[in-house]
Each structure stands twice: as structure tokens, then as C-alpha cells.
Backbone as CSV, one residue per row, in Angstrom:
resi,resn,N_x,N_y,N_z,CA_x,CA_y,CA_z,C_x,C_y,C_z
1,MET,0.993,-1.348,0.004,0.021,0.172,0.208,0.541,1.066,0.379
2,ALA,0.450,2.026,-1.152,1.347,2.990,-1.383,1.273,4.010,-0.162
3,LEU,1.917,5.019,0.541,1.843,5.503,1.298,1.536,7.098,0.972
4,LYS,0.584,7.714,1.421,-0.003,9.384,0.745,1.504,10.543,1.178
5,LYS,1.596,11.092,0.442,2.777,11.927,0.931,1.651,13.222,1.513
6,LYS,2.285,13.571,2.826,1.849,14.683,3.467,1.858,16.186,2.808
7,SER,0.883,16.962,2.206,1.143,18.125,1.950,2.069,18.983,2.796
8,THR,2.758,20.010,2.567,3.163,20.805,3.748,2.647,22.069,3.531
9,PRO,1.529,22.551,4.768,1.011,23.856,4.752,1.605,25.220,4.232
10,ALA,0.841,25.958,3.352,1.279,26.559,2.312,2.326,27.779,3.463
11,HIS,1.612,28.127,4.521,2.218,29.245,4.805,3.959,29.017,5.672
12,LEU,3.769,27.942,5.826,5.313,26.845,5.864,6.451,27.278,4.702
13,THR,5.807,27.301,3.469,6.628,27.031,2.308,6.959,28.393,1.970
14,ASP,6.044,29.690,2.025,6.754,30.883,1.614,7.935,31.216,2.641
15,PRO,8.693,32.095,1.906,9.589,32.645,2.300,9.404,33.635,3.343
16,VAL,10.154,33.416,4.286,9.671,34.408,5.726,10.503,36.110,5.421
17,PRO,9.580,36.648,5.317,10.482,37.968,5.109,11.060,38.484,6.163
18,VAL,12.644,39.194,5.846,13.538,39.168,6.426,13.305,41.286,6.789
19,PRO,13.151,41.673,8.309,13.234,43.058,8.124,14.388,43.785,8.059
20,VAL,14.132,44.768,6.756,15.583,45.624,6.774,15.202,47.029,7.729
21,PRO,16.663,47.305,8.031,16.691,48.356,9.204,16.399,49.822,8.780
22,SER,15.801,50.424,9.326,15.750,51.759,8.449,16.782,52.291,9.298
23,LEU,17.059,53.476,8.093,17.988,54.522,8.725,17.677,55.991,8.846
24,GLY,15.657,56.216,8.425,15.405,57.275,8.500,14.260,57.417,7.602
25,PRO,13.518,58.678,7.472,12.208,58.646,6.939,12.978,58.171,4.537
26,LYS,13.812,58.724,4.734,14.837,58.513,3.728,15.693,58.076,2.988
27,THR,16.229,57.177,3.219,17.460,56.891,2.656,18.440,57.286,1.848
28,ARG,17.545,57.927,0.704,17.617,58.130,-0.962,17.347,59.888,-0.904
29,PRO,18.216,60.467,-1.322,18.248,61.891,-1.169,16.989,62.302,-1.466
30,ARG,16.188,63.384,-1.411,15.233,63.724,-1.391,14.664,64.494,-3.028
31,PHE,16.114,65.163,-3.260,15.718,66.234,-4.141,15.899,64.819,-5.594
32,LYS,16.928,63.739,-5.687,16.348,63.209,-6.667,15.220,62.681,-7.321
33,GLU,14.243,62.571,-6.170,13.121,62.031,-6.846,12.543,63.385,-6.890
34,ARG,12.384,64.536,-6.421,11.433,65.367,-6.081,11.810,66.922,-7.324
35,PHE,13.520,66.682,-7.997,13.596,67.340,-8.930,13.798,66.786,-10.314
36,GLY,14.111,65.258,-10.175,14.355,65.204,-11.459,13.692,65.101,-12.645
37,LYS,12.664,65.453,-12.671,11.863,66.090,-14.203,12.219,67.147,-14.562
38,HIS,12.683,68.623,-13.333,12.791,69.656,-13.718,14.192,69.853,-15.022
39,TYR,15.300,68.570,-13.941,16.919,68.384,-14.716,16.276,68.239,-15.759
40,PHE,15.984,66.971,-16.364,15.591,66.665,-17.500,14.475,67.252,-18.474
41,THR,13.845,68.473,-17.618,13.301,69.093,-18.764,14.331,70.168,-19.111
42,ALA,15.045,70.344,-18.432,15.877,71.456,-18.600,17.194,70.778,-19.536
43,LEU,17.788,70.018,-19.588,18.348,68.973,-20.297,17.530,69.406,-21.263
44,PHE,16.324,68.814,-21.658,15.777,68.843,-23.228,15.896,70.045,-23.468
45,LEU,15.617,71.338,-23.073,15.916,72.904,-23.456,17.149,73.047,-24.118
46,TYR,17.730,72.100,-23.296,19.680,73.107,-23.673,19.884,71.978,-25.123
47,GLU,19.500,70.910,-24.990,19.812,70.132,-26.118,19.214,70.437,-27.173
48,ASN,17.638,71.241,-27.080,17.192,71.594,-28.380,17.776,72.931,-29.173
49,MET,18.362,74.571,-28.139,19.076,74.744,-28.281,20.028,74.912,-29.159
50,LEU,21.069,73.451,-28.540,22.033,72.762,-29.596,21.943,73.267,-30.831
51,LEU,20.606,72.062,-31.036,19.645,71.859,-32.344,20.351,72.828,-33.129
52,LEU,19.386,73.827,-32.375,18.979,75.456,-33.464,19.827,76.267,-33.347
53,GLY,21.063,76.179,-32.936,22.781,76.804,-33.413,22.440,78.027,-32.361
54,ARG,21.025,77.519,-30.978,21.211,79.081,-30.131,22.648,79.212,-29.156
55,VAL,23.605,77.824,-28.851,24.665,77.904,-27.996,25.521,77.795,-28.728
56,SER,26.507,78.616,-28.525,28.088,78.874,-29.373,28.850,77.607,-29.021
57,ALA,29.465,77.089,-30.245,30.302,75.749,-29.914,31.387,76.662,-28.327
58,GLY,32.084,77.393,-28.710,32.725,78.233,-27.136,32.226,77.663,-25.663
59,GLN,30.578,77.816,-25.748,30.252,77.989,-24.666,30.474,75.839,-24.219
60,LEU,30.941,75.054,-24.790,31.125,73.863,-24.383,32.330,73.682,-24.038
61,THR,32.308,73.746,-23.007,33.943,73.842,-22.084,34.141,72.369,-21.702
62,ARG,33.302,71.824,-21.117,33.273,69.940,-20.580,34.359,69.164,-21.560
63,LYS,35.286,68.609,-21.025,36.115,67.638,-21.643,35.480,66.282,-21.598
64,TYR,35.791,65.231,-22.471,35.486,64.168,-22.528,36.980,63.313,-22.814
65,SER,36.819,62.048,-22.000,38.379,61.210,-22.454,38.472,60.827,-23.493
66,SER,39.301,60.289,-23.979,39.688,59.458,-25.379,40.487,58.122,-25.237
67,CYS,40.890,57.616,-25.836,41.670,56.210,-25.894,43.403,57.206,-25.784
68,SER,43.981,58.050,-25.726,44.859,58.856,-25.512,45.520,60.041,-24.489
69,VAL,43.907,60.430,-24.024,44.313,61.135,-23.204,42.874,60.871,-22.136
70,ILE,42.925,61.142,-20.388,41.716,60.537,-19.644,41.980,62.276,-18.962
71,PHE,40.510,62.583,-18.953,40.411,63.964,-18.145,39.806,63.470,-16.940
72,LEU,40.278,63.940,-15.886,39.611,63.503,-14.298,39.138,64.857,-13.297
73,ASP,38.607,65.182,-12.576,38.448,65.962,-11.667,39.214,65.733,-10.608
74,ASP,39.485,66.276,-9.429,39.944,66.794,-8.739,39.576,66.265,-7.018
75,SER,37.869,66.043,-7.543,37.615,65.029,-6.555,37.006,64.061,-6.386
76,THR,36.843,62.991,-5.376,36.804,61.825,-4.605,35.593,61.556,-4.225
77,LEU,35.357,60.141,-3.638,34.332,60.171,-2.825,34.754,59.994,-1.175
78,SER,36.094,59.549,-1.374,37.002,60.162,-0.263,37.246,61.629,0.564
79,GLN,37.639,62.515,-1.022,38.065,63.499,-0.726,37.576,64.229,-1.367
80,PRO,36.210,64.786,-1.642,35.477,65.913,-2.259,36.545,67.200,-2.301
81,ASN,36.312,67.812,-3.570,36.894,69.003,-3.985,35.311,69.855,-3.310
82,CYS,35.997,70.821,-2.029,35.366,71.195,-1.235,34.444,72.322,-1.993
83,ARG,34.937,73.035,-3.324,34.508,74.581,-3.750,33.105,73.806,-4.279
84,ASN,33.237,72.562,-4.952,32.121,71.857,-6.024,31.127,71.222,-5.048
85,MET,31.533,70.312,-4.095,30.451,69.913,-2.954,29.877,70.914,-2.436
86,ILE,30.009,72.342,-1.871,29.558,73.717,-1.614,28.720,74.462,-2.702
87,ARG,28.664,73.859,-4.259,28.025,74.957,-5.036,27.013,73.850,-5.280
88,CYS,27.151,72.217,-5.553,26.036,71.251,-5.435,24.804,71.643,-4.679
89,VAL,25.501,71.352,-3.153,24.573,71.046,-2.043,23.606,72.894,-2.248
90,THR,24.536,73.614,-2.217,23.251,75.004,-2.312,22.794,74.731,-3.504
91,LEU,22.823,74.382,-4.465,22.052,74.611,-5.821,21.212,73.384,-5.377
92,THR,20.932,72.515,-4.372,20.264,71.429,-4.339,19.320,72.428,-3.353
93,VAL,19.545,73.136,-2.365,19.030,73.844,-1.449,17.953,74.978,-2.164
94,TYR,18.714,75.716,-3.368,18.036,76.323,-4.534,17.104,75.683,-4.920
95,TYR,17.017,74.344,-5.091,15.750,73.865,-5.729,14.831,73.627,-4.742
96,HIS,15.336,72.945,-3.863,14.298,72.825,-2.639,13.605,73.790,-2.246
97,ILE,13.815,74.762,-2.447,12.845,76.513,-2.243,12.066,76.744,-3.202
98,LYS,12.779,76.668,-4.290,11.951,76.700,-5.801,11.182,76.105,-6.230
99,TYR,11.316,74.729,-5.676,9.825,73.604,-6.265,9.565,73.401,-4.726
100,ARG,9.415,73.841,-3.609,8.415,73.235,-2.390,7.514,73.416,-2.368
101,ASP,6.347,72.419,-1.763,5.374,72.114,-2.033,4.195,73.845,-0.583
102,GLY,4.670,74.489,-0.369,4.614,75.234,0.375,4.904,75.844,1.605
103,ASN,4.653,77.035,2.221,5.322,78.031,3.340,5.545,77.063,4.872
104,ARG,5.477,75.577,4.927,5.575,75.526,6.387,6.170,75.818,7.178
105,SER,6.513,76.092,7.728,7.837,76.521,8.860,7.622,76.714,10.726
106,LEU,8.488,76.235,11.391,8.607,76.559,12.745,8.817,77.987,13.272
107,ASP,8.881,78.783,14.371,9.387,79.403,14.997,10.610,80.085,14.847
108,ILE,11.704,78.587,15.377,12.734,78.547,15.765,13.319,78.839,14.761
109,PHE,12.700,78.717,13.395,13.752,78.877,12.076,13.388,79.756,11.444
110,ASP,12.265,80.261,11.559,11.869,81.954,10.993,13.167,82.938,11.345
111,GLU,13.427,83.792,10.275,14.376,84.785,10.654,14.320,86.166,11.012
112,ARG,12.146,85.781,10.330,11.894,87.371,10.871,12.149,87.380,12.263
113,LEU,11.843,86.304,13.499,11.721,86.251,15.120,12.846,86.082,15.339
114,HIS,14.008,85.661,14.543,15.545,85.511,14.850,16.335,85.617,14.450
115,PRO,16.528,86.857,13.937,17.494,87.536,12.867,18.706,86.993,13.130
116,ILE,19.570,86.705,11.794,21.097,86.636,11.921,21.805,87.343,12.024
117,THR,21.417,88.704,11.407,21.873,89.587,10.889,21.037,91.165,12.164
118,ARG,22.211,92.449,12.166,21.295,93.134,13.073,20.323,93.941,11.960
119,GLU,21.130,94.077,10.934,20.505,94.731,9.723,18.803,94.637,9.687
120,LYS,18.241,95.679,9.802,16.339,95.446,9.685,16.564,95.165,8.165
121,LEU,15.533,94.044,7.608,15.585,93.449,6.825,13.636,93.854,6.506
122,PRO,13.211,94.501,5.144,12.238,94.754,4.945,11.365,92.918,4.790
123,GLU,10.067,93.259,4.677,9.645,92.599,4.524,9.354,91.597,2.933
124,GLU,9.635,92.227,2.295,9.833,92.347,0.227,11.018,91.197,0.461
125,TYR,11.931,91.368,1.888,13.112,90.351,1.347,12.502,89.467,1.287
126,PHE,11.339,88.870,2.225,10.992,87.241,2.626,10.191,87.005,1.598
127,GLU,9.637,87.642,0.974,8.883,87.264,-0.084,9.455,86.769,-1.831
128,HIS,10.665,86.792,-1.996,11.233,86.182,-3.121,11.969,85.399,-2.984
129,ASP,12.383,84.250,-3.437,13.282,83.543,-3.473,14.766,83.974,-3.286
130,PRO,15.420,83.033,-2.394,16.732,83.708,-2.861,17.558,83.086,-4.100
131,GLU,18.389,83.817,-4.480,19.085,83.204,-5.679,20.485,82.539,-5.597
132,HIS,20.744,81.309,-5.940,21.813,80.278,-6.070,23.079,80.512,-5.375
133,LYS,23.431,82.048,-6.136,24.288,82.939,-5.566,24.322,83.254,-3.652
134,SER,23.719,83.234,-3.756,22.950,84.223,-2.524,23.443,83.039,-1.102
135,ILE,22.592,81.693,-1.692,22.550,81.005,-0.893,24.418,80.364,-0.631
136,TYR,25.142,80.064,-1.746,26.419,79.642,-2.096,27.297,80.859,-1.281
137,ARG,26.789,81.797,-1.331,27.852,82.717,-0.916,27.373,82.651,1.265
138,PHE,26.587,82.737,1.502,26.284,82.188,2.919,26.985,81.094,3.600
139,VAL,26.757,80.107,3.064,27.194,78.690,2.980,28.697,78.893,3.328
140,ALA,29.261,79.247,1.854,31.265,79.480,1.618,31.706,79.802,2.425
141,THR,31.137,81.469,3.368,31.340,82.042,4.209,31.834,81.463,5.658
142,ILE,30.858,80.126,5.650,30.955,79.892,7.209,32.039,78.876,6.989
143,PHE,32.105,77.957,5.843,32.786,77.085,5.551,34.479,77.787,5.387
144,LYS,34.710,78.568,4.670,35.815,79.085,4.574,36.526,79.377,6.128
145,ALA,35.561,79.963,6.919,35.596,81.281,8.245,36.619,79.445,8.926
146,ALA,35.643,78.765,9.258,35.444,77.620,10.141,36.484,76.781,9.558
147,PHE,37.221,76.603,8.424,38.293,75.860,7.523,36.877,74.010,7.543
148,PHE,36.452,74.190,7.456,35.533,73.001,7.839,35.583,71.820,6.144
149,PRO,35.852,70.608,6.193,36.279,70.171,4.548,34.549,69.839,4.258
150,ALA,34.772,69.467,3.458,34.402,69.205,2.113,32.874,68.242,2.854
151,GLU,33.396,66.775,3.442,32.811,65.768,3.578,31.335,66.878,4.403
152,CYS,31.509,67.929,5.219,30.390,68.387,6.663,29.314,68.683,5.168
153,ALA,30.088,69.586,3.978,28.923,69.790,3.075,27.936,68.505,2.954
154,ILE,28.025,67.879,2.328,27.453,66.624,1.903,26.721,65.830,3.549
155,ILE,26.983,66.260,4.421,26.164,65.643,5.694,25.432,66.456,6.108
156,THR,26.049,68.262,5.861,24.517,68.950,5.637,23.165,68.926,4.967
157,LEU,23.540,68.754,3.974,22.764,68.178,2.920,21.541,67.397,3.638
158,VAL,22.319,65.814,4.283,21.111,64.763,4.388,20.533,65.365,5.808
159,TYR,20.964,65.970,6.796,20.336,66.628,7.788,19.399,67.637,7.539
160,ILE,19.681,68.401,6.204,18.760,69.434,5.916,17.241,68.372,5.941
161,GLU,17.523,67.361,4.701,16.266,66.752,3.590,15.973,65.804,5.108
162,ARG,16.518,65.527,5.905,15.986,64.679,7.065,15.342,65.705,8.055
163,LEU,15.566,66.750,8.433,14.810,67.565,8.597,13.195,67.769,8.196
164,LEU,13.576,67.981,7.354,12.116,68.749,6.195,11.235,67.306,6.442
165,SER,11.846,65.837,5.880,10.978,64.677,6.417,10.118,64.458,7.019
166,ARG,10.666,64.714,8.970,11.067,64.590,9.804,9.703,66.014,10.338
167,ALA,10.227,67.023,10.209,9.320,67.624,10.598,8.036,68.713,9.786
168,GLU,8.497,67.934,8.633,7.347,68.019,7.506,7.051,69.410,7.562
169,ILE,7.991,70.191,7.316,8.172,71.540,7.021,8.704,72.205,5.150
170,ASP,9.002,73.400,5.043,9.485,73.624,3.746,10.221,74.751,3.698
171,ILE,11.419,74.458,3.019,12.640,75.275,3.465,12.258,76.516,2.412
172,CYS,11.712,77.830,3.033,11.554,78.859,1.999,12.586,79.759,2.346
173,PRO,12.275,81.570,1.988,12.337,82.227,2.051,12.973,82.902,3.197
174,THR,11.928,82.731,4.100,12.129,82.890,6.146,12.432,82.500,6.388
175,ASN,12.926,81.138,5.998,13.527,79.793,7.158,15.143,79.688,6.651
176,TRP,15.456,79.654,5.398,16.450,78.632,4.767,17.648,78.907,5.634
177,LYS,18.132,79.975,5.984,19.496,80.371,6.892,19.246,80.133,7.925
178,ARG,18.936,79.495,8.649,18.809,79.045,9.999,18.706,77.392,9.826
179,ILE,17.607,77.050,8.970,17.793,75.277,8.730,19.210,75.149,8.112
180,VAL,19.722,75.333,7.417,21.096,75.819,6.601,22.162,75.781,7.841
181,LEU,21.812,76.300,8.394,22.883,76.928,10.169,22.906,75.967,11.098
182,GLY,21.905,75.440,10.875,21.647,74.473,12.158,22.045,73.247,11.683
183,ALA,21.873,73.212,10.387,22.562,71.616,9.648,23.995,71.408,9.247
184,ILE,24.896,72.835,9.266,26.141,72.582,9.580,26.936,72.957,10.957
185,LEU,26.105,73.340,11.728,26.280,73.510,12.900,26.285,71.559,13.788
186,LEU,25.333,71.043,13.133,25.394,69.625,13.699,26.458,68.629,12.672
187,ALA,26.522,69.198,11.739,27.287,67.840,10.187,28.872,68.463,11.344
188,CYS,28.819,69.489,11.342,30.881,69.783,11.784,30.899,69.140,13.020
189,LYS,30.302,69.197,14.062,30.190,68.433,15.218,30.714,66.862,14.778
190,VAL,29.499,66.285,13.867,29.499,64.768,14.511,30.708,64.134,13.359
191,TRP,30.851,65.251,11.884,32.208,64.637,11.001,33.664,65.288,11.386
192,HIS,33.704,66.490,11.611,34.796,67.271,11.483,35.544,66.801,13.056
193,ASP,36.967,66.422,13.008,37.930,65.758,13.726,38.332,67.217,14.666
194,GLU,38.285,67.848,14.607,38.362,69.546,15.594,37.481,69.243,16.372
195,ALA,37.480,69.674,17.838,36.139,70.350,18.113,35.704,71.649,18.120
196,VAL,34.377,71.595,17.780,33.982,72.793,17.771,32.874,73.119,18.488
197,TRP,33.051,74.603,18.652,32.078,75.379,20.073,31.166,76.024,19.066
198,ASN,29.626,76.117,19.681,28.823,77.155,19.558,29.311,78.373,19.275
199,ILE,30.370,78.925,20.277,30.984,79.899,20.496,31.703,80.693,19.264
200,ASP,32.472,79.068,18.431,32.978,79.813,16.687,31.892,80.497,15.707
201,PHE,30.734,80.134,16.181,29.855,80.415,14.998,29.610,81.760,15.071
202,CYS,29.149,81.875,16.727,28.925,83.348,16.599,29.984,84.498,16.604
203,ARG,31.693,84.180,16.328,32.530,85.108,15.906,32.567,84.767,14.186
204,THR,31.874,83.766,13.786,31.864,84.159,12.361,30.606,84.656,11.598
205,LEU,29.436,84.498,12.105,28.167,85.317,12.339,27.846,86.389,13.442
206,LYS,28.740,87.006,13.371,29.097,88.507,14.539,27.488,89.180,15.442
207,ASP,26.801,88.536,14.642,25.288,89.015,14.829,24.549,88.086,16.147
208,ILE,24.878,87.237,15.829,23.774,86.133,16.456,24.389,85.878,17.466
209,SER,23.430,85.405,18.904,24.377,85.463,20.211,24.149,83.691,20.746
210,LEU,24.586,83.445,21.215,25.344,82.640,21.792,24.151,81.336,21.835
211,LYS,23.553,82.380,23.050,21.730,81.627,23.342,21.050,81.072,22.490
212,ASP,21.231,81.981,21.350,20.182,81.907,20.289,20.802,80.586,19.552
213,ILE,22.279,80.221,19.469,22.819,78.895,18.504,22.628,77.964,19.137
214,ASN,22.717,78.097,20.845,22.232,76.711,21.177,20.707,76.451,21.273
215,GLU,19.618,77.633,21.223,18.343,76.886,20.979,18.379,75.992,19.657
216,LEU,19.221,76.791,18.665,18.694,76.397,17.028,18.897,74.530,17.397
217,GLU,20.457,74.838,17.905,20.917,72.758,18.114,20.083,72.524,18.301
218,ARG,19.120,72.280,20.273,18.781,72.005,20.359,17.372,71.605,20.225
219,HIS,16.776,72.763,19.164,15.471,72.082,18.768,15.959,71.611,17.382
220,TYR,16.904,71.263,16.557,17.474,70.567,15.478,17.273,69.130,16.005
221,LEU,17.912,68.879,17.118,18.210,67.635,17.945,16.960,67.170,18.000
222,ASN,15.896,67.876,18.713,14.922,67.327,19.220,13.873,66.565,17.746
223,LEU,14.248,67.866,16.963,13.468,67.790,15.484,13.943,66.272,14.412
224,LEU,15.145,65.833,14.701,15.309,64.833,14.365,15.212,63.711,15.410
225,GLU,14.999,63.532,16.430,14.941,62.461,17.192,16.083,62.259,17.440
226,PHE,17.538,63.278,17.632,18.837,62.909,17.792,19.303,61.898,16.862
227,ASN,18.669,61.640,15.960,19.082,60.648,14.675,20.210,61.785,13.806
228,CYS,21.575,61.666,13.901,22.439,62.338,13.884,23.951,61.087,13.082
229,ASN,23.066,60.381,12.621,23.814,58.955,12.240,23.662,58.891,10.416
230,VAL,24.829,59.090,9.686,24.499,58.918,8.613,25.515,57.701,8.193
231,SER,25.168,56.859,7.551,26.093,55.698,7.119,27.023,55.832,6.098
232,ALA,27.790,54.886,5.756,28.563,55.021,4.312,28.084,55.290,3.489
233,SER,26.945,54.202,2.958,26.639,53.923,2.020,25.474,54.979,1.834
234,VAL,24.656,55.794,2.775,23.359,57.009,2.527,25.013,58.173,2.042
235,TYR,26.139,58.404,2.504,27.632,59.309,2.412,27.021,58.785,0.681
236,ALA,27.760,57.897,0.427,28.409,57.737,-0.853,27.008,57.946,-1.668
237,THR,25.849,57.886,-1.969,24.425,57.840,-2.359,24.387,59.422,-2.819
238,TYR,24.548,60.056,-1.446,24.663,61.345,-1.433,25.784,61.958,-2.698
239,TYR,26.702,61.175,-2.620,28.048,62.048,-3.052,27.374,62.063,-4.710
240,PHE,26.938,60.849,-5.204,27.304,60.838,-6.069,25.915,61.017,-7.256
241,ASP,24.901,60.898,-6.479,23.784,61.828,-6.843,23.637,63.301,-7.075
242,LEU,24.655,64.314,-6.095,25.298,65.149,-6.225,25.953,65.379,-7.145
243,ARG,26.860,64.459,-7.642,27.781,64.795,-9.327,26.235,64.787,-10.307
244,SER,25.744,63.507,-10.132,25.064,63.381,-11.286,23.887,65.179,-11.523
245,LEU,23.404,65.738,-10.208,23.061,66.661,-10.389,23.670,67.890,-10.624
246,ALA,24.857,68.152,-10.709,26.423,69.107,-11.407,25.999,68.645,-12.692
247,ASP,25.946,67.675,-13.288,25.756,67.162,-14.520,25.195,67.485,-15.234
248,ASP,23.765,67.054,-14.674,22.437,67.545,-15.251,22.079,69.018,-15.435
249,SER,22.439,69.683,-14.693,22.348,71.462,-14.416,23.538,72.553,-14.933
250,ASN,24.290,71.244,-15.780,25.107,72.412,-16.549,26.717,72.814,-15.280
251,LEU,26.675,72.441,-14.345,27.326,72.822,-13.242,28.543,71.711,-13.152
252,TYR,29.460,71.968,-14.167,30.796,71.440,-14.353,31.758,71.491,-13.278
253,PHE,32.364,69.944,-13.039,33.792,70.033,-12.370,34.711,70.700,-13.678
254,VAL,35.613,71.283,-13.024,36.652,71.292,-13.890,37.832,70.170,-14.184
255,PHE,37.953,69.802,-15.334,38.757,68.354,-15.633,40.023,68.752,-16.560
256,ALA,40.427,68.239,-15.827,42.769,67.993,-16.003,42.981,66.719,-16.706
257,PRO,43.894,66.774,-17.903,44.164,65.374,-17.665,44.962,64.854,-16.781
258,LEU,45.019,63.592,-17.020,45.462,62.252,-15.697,46.626,62.271,-16.412
259,THR,47.944,63.049,-15.567,48.890,63.033,-15.478,49.744,61.154,-14.783
260,LYS,50.931,61.448,-15.042,51.319,59.675,-14.640,51.719,60.220,-12.924
261,GLU,52.066,61.282,-12.388,52.406,61.580,-11.304,51.131,61.567,-10.253
262,ARG,50.024,62.348,-11.306,48.168,62.054,-10.353,47.355,60.668,-10.661
263,ALA,48.434,59.761,-11.621,48.055,58.681,-11.485,48.636,57.856,-10.487
264,GLN,49.919,57.783,-9.806,50.663,57.496,-9.145,49.545,57.833,-7.560
265,ASN,49.814,59.230,-7.826,48.948,59.240,-6.425,47.623,58.637,-5.997
266,LEU,46.725,59.059,-7.360,45.369,57.707,-6.861,45.713,56.706,-6.726
267,GLU,46.598,55.801,-7.365,46.552,54.293,-7.089,47.323,54.129,-5.659
268,ALA,48.013,55.022,-4.478,48.631,54.635,-3.728,47.618,55.448,-2.535
269,THR,46.880,56.025,-2.873,45.640,56.539,-2.088,44.585,55.322,-2.215
270,SER,44.183,54.700,-2.842,43.793,53.385,-3.350,44.579,52.076,-2.224
271,ARG,45.444,52.172,-2.669,46.135,50.822,-1.969,45.752,51.338,-0.494
272,LEU,46.112,52.567,-0.107,46.236,52.521,1.169,44.685,52.362,1.792
273,CYS,43.570,53.224,1.061,42.014,52.212,1.754,41.627,51.489,1.291
274,GLU,42.385,50.364,0.255,42.263,48.940,0.761,43.261,48.071,2.001
275,ASP,44.065,48.979,2.525,45.036,48.253,3.163,44.112,48.616,4.873
276,GLU,43.220,49.557,4.875,42.499,50.089,5.816,41.164,49.230,5.995
277,ASP,41.300,49.079,5.315,39.301,47.771,5.165,39.977,46.259,6.006
278,LEU,41.220,46.425,5.750,41.849,44.736,5.304,41.845,44.562,6.875
279,CYS,42.636,45.797,7.564,43.047,45.891,9.034,41.966,45.724,9.469
280,ARG,40.712,46.532,9.595,39.079,46.802,9.849,38.390,44.942,10.086
281,ALA,38.449,44.500,8.713,37.985,42.939,8.880,38.888,42.228,9.214
282,ALA,40.415,42.449,9.852,40.822,41.215,9.868,40.578,41.725,12.317
283,MET,40.076,42.947,12.113,40.084,43.418,13.891,38.548,42.929,13.873
284,ARG,37.684,43.046,13.253,36.273,42.233,13.640,36.216,40.765,13.577
285,ARG,37.131,40.200,12.458,37.506,39.235,12.911,38.403,38.775,14.375
286,SER,39.030,38.656,14.479,39.652,38.894,15.819,39.075,38.903,17.220
287,CYS,38.020,40.194,17.191,37.008,40.156,18.144,35.960,40.145,18.088
288,SER,35.791,38.732,17.328,34.411,37.844,17.147,34.426,37.029,18.870
289,ASP,32.967,37.098,18.720,32.501,35.927,19.841,33.396,34.788,20.346
290,GLY,33.655,34.458,18.771,34.013,32.801,18.355,35.435,33.017,19.140
291,ASN,36.209,34.087,18.666,37.548,33.872,18.389,38.066,35.378,18.914
292,PHE,37.833,35.878,20.074,37.917,36.765,21.035,39.539,36.932,21.379
293,ILE,40.647,38.172,20.946,42.124,38.056,21.128,41.829,38.954,21.725
294,GLY,41.188,39.782,21.363,41.327,41.381,22.084,42.535,42.115,22.301
295,ILE,42.864,43.288,22.590,43.528,44.535,22.150,44.496,44.224,23.336
296,ARG,45.656,44.461,22.856,46.942,44.353,23.933,47.715,46.135,23.948
297,LEU,47.302,46.623,25.061,47.538,47.939,25.489,48.869,47.670,26.276
298,SER,49.483,48.904,25.499,51.492,48.267,26.305,51.273,49.141,27.683
299,ASN,52.310,48.734,28.857,51.717,48.997,30.119,52.598,51.026,29.961
300,ALA,52.060,51.276,30.859,52.293,52.688,30.947,53.806,53.028,31.932
301,ILE,54.776,54.214,31.942,55.642,53.885,32.589,55.535,55.046,33.375
302,ILE,55.646,55.240,34.889,55.704,56.817,35.403,56.853,56.515,35.795
303,SER,57.573,58.058,35.196,58.903,58.022,36.128,58.523,58.835,37.365
């Protein structure tokens, strides 16, 4: 008598979904999905102008690699060009303001209630969107005065978009300076190697008080729910999407031919990064639960 094979219940054969940890409300840059259509529209119009002969060949300054010459810029993932990154980040802020959904804001970010300068600004000033060069000048002044690295600019944008998502507000003419300032304040403390104090911002922006800076930082952290973590994958995504933004907006980086000396420097930098990755992997293996070795510390000699 043949044995009848028992059928396995369907719910036991279905694959078990693996939960994916969330890094925040948006793991991909908001500007990529919000303003992509505007980039493609602008690029389409630009190509049509080329076909119609309205853009001269002298305006096409971008260089392309060939079999004999390779053109590269001086910006890499580990060492971005500071000026170029600030231009890309401020351009993103400009697009956020230009294509915002409304004027939702909070009092702590309202420059009319908490002015950054002693100069009395007319009400008409807050009725018009700022230009890209005005946003760039504001951010570049802070970075140049405090010697912040280019990585802080990328982290600044991460915090700005994270704030807009969590607080459900819009960046507009009345609050963009304080939103950007708060993001820079947090980014430099999280990323910068050297200690940064709030009083340092008061020296750069001479008309703002230390009490106001402290209050801005406290509200910013509360709205972010103290989520200041930026993973390497999120950082890399923002970096490459910012480069795509620059390419789509005709904001080209300065390219130069790849020389033998520069190629050797890039190779040395790449080899150094590989060695550091191998070292970290070895330390993770040695410090695992199954094979714990530990890190030996040298004895201190007190004379």
C-alpha cells in the first residue's frame, strides 16, 4: 500500500520576510526624486538650443576622455572638492526652495523672529526666493571661516532633507538660513575631527548670540529625534547623486588631463584605503565572540 505524501501547509513554504533596518524616513536623497523631472526638462531644452544653433561651440567647455587622454577632476568620494560640493549642495537647497510645496515652518527657524543680522530686513525680502549665488555665498563664508572639510557639506544636506521629512516643513525665504545654519552646526560636530564650539559660529556670524545658537541646536536635535547617524552607503549615495545633479544642471567640475604623477597618487590612495579595509576586517574577525583575542595595551611607565 503506497503511503500518501503529506502536503506541507502553504504558510510554512512561503519565504519569511527579512526585516530591513531603517536609517530614517528617506534613505535616498529627496532632491533626486523631487526635482529629477526639472533636470530632464532643462536638459531637453538645452539640447534643443544646441540643435537650433543658439548655443555656440565656445560655451561647450566640458572635456571628454579618449583613448590617448583621460580627463579627471580633483574630487573623489573620500576627498571631495570643497568648492564643488558646496556649489552642488547650495544648488540643491535652491531647488528645494524653488519647488517647495508650501511655506510650512516653525518659529525657531523664522528669521523674522530670530534674525541672524542686526540689519533690519524689509518684509519684501522674505517674499522672493533667494538666488543660488546668495545661498552659496552664505554657506561658503561659514566653511571658509571655520575651515570645514567638504564632507561636512554633504552631511549638511543629509540633515536638511532629514529635517524636512521628519518635521514636515518647507524650506522657504523666511527660514532657509537658519535651517542651513543648524545643519552645518550639527554636521561639523559629527564629522569634523577637531572640536567645534557654538561660540565659534558667533565669531563667524557676529550678530547672532550664543543663546540663539544653543536654542537652534537643541530644537534641531529634537526634531531629528537625535538621529545624526549617516552611514557610509547613505553618504556615498548623496555624493554620486550630487555629481549627477551637477552634470544635469551644466554645473561641470574642472577637468584636467591625468598625468603619470597624479595616477601614481591615486593608486597610492587606493592602496591605502584597501589596507585600512583589510585591517578593519581583521580586527572584526579577531574580536568576534567565537575567536576573541582582544587588543593589547602597552603598560604605562611613570617616572
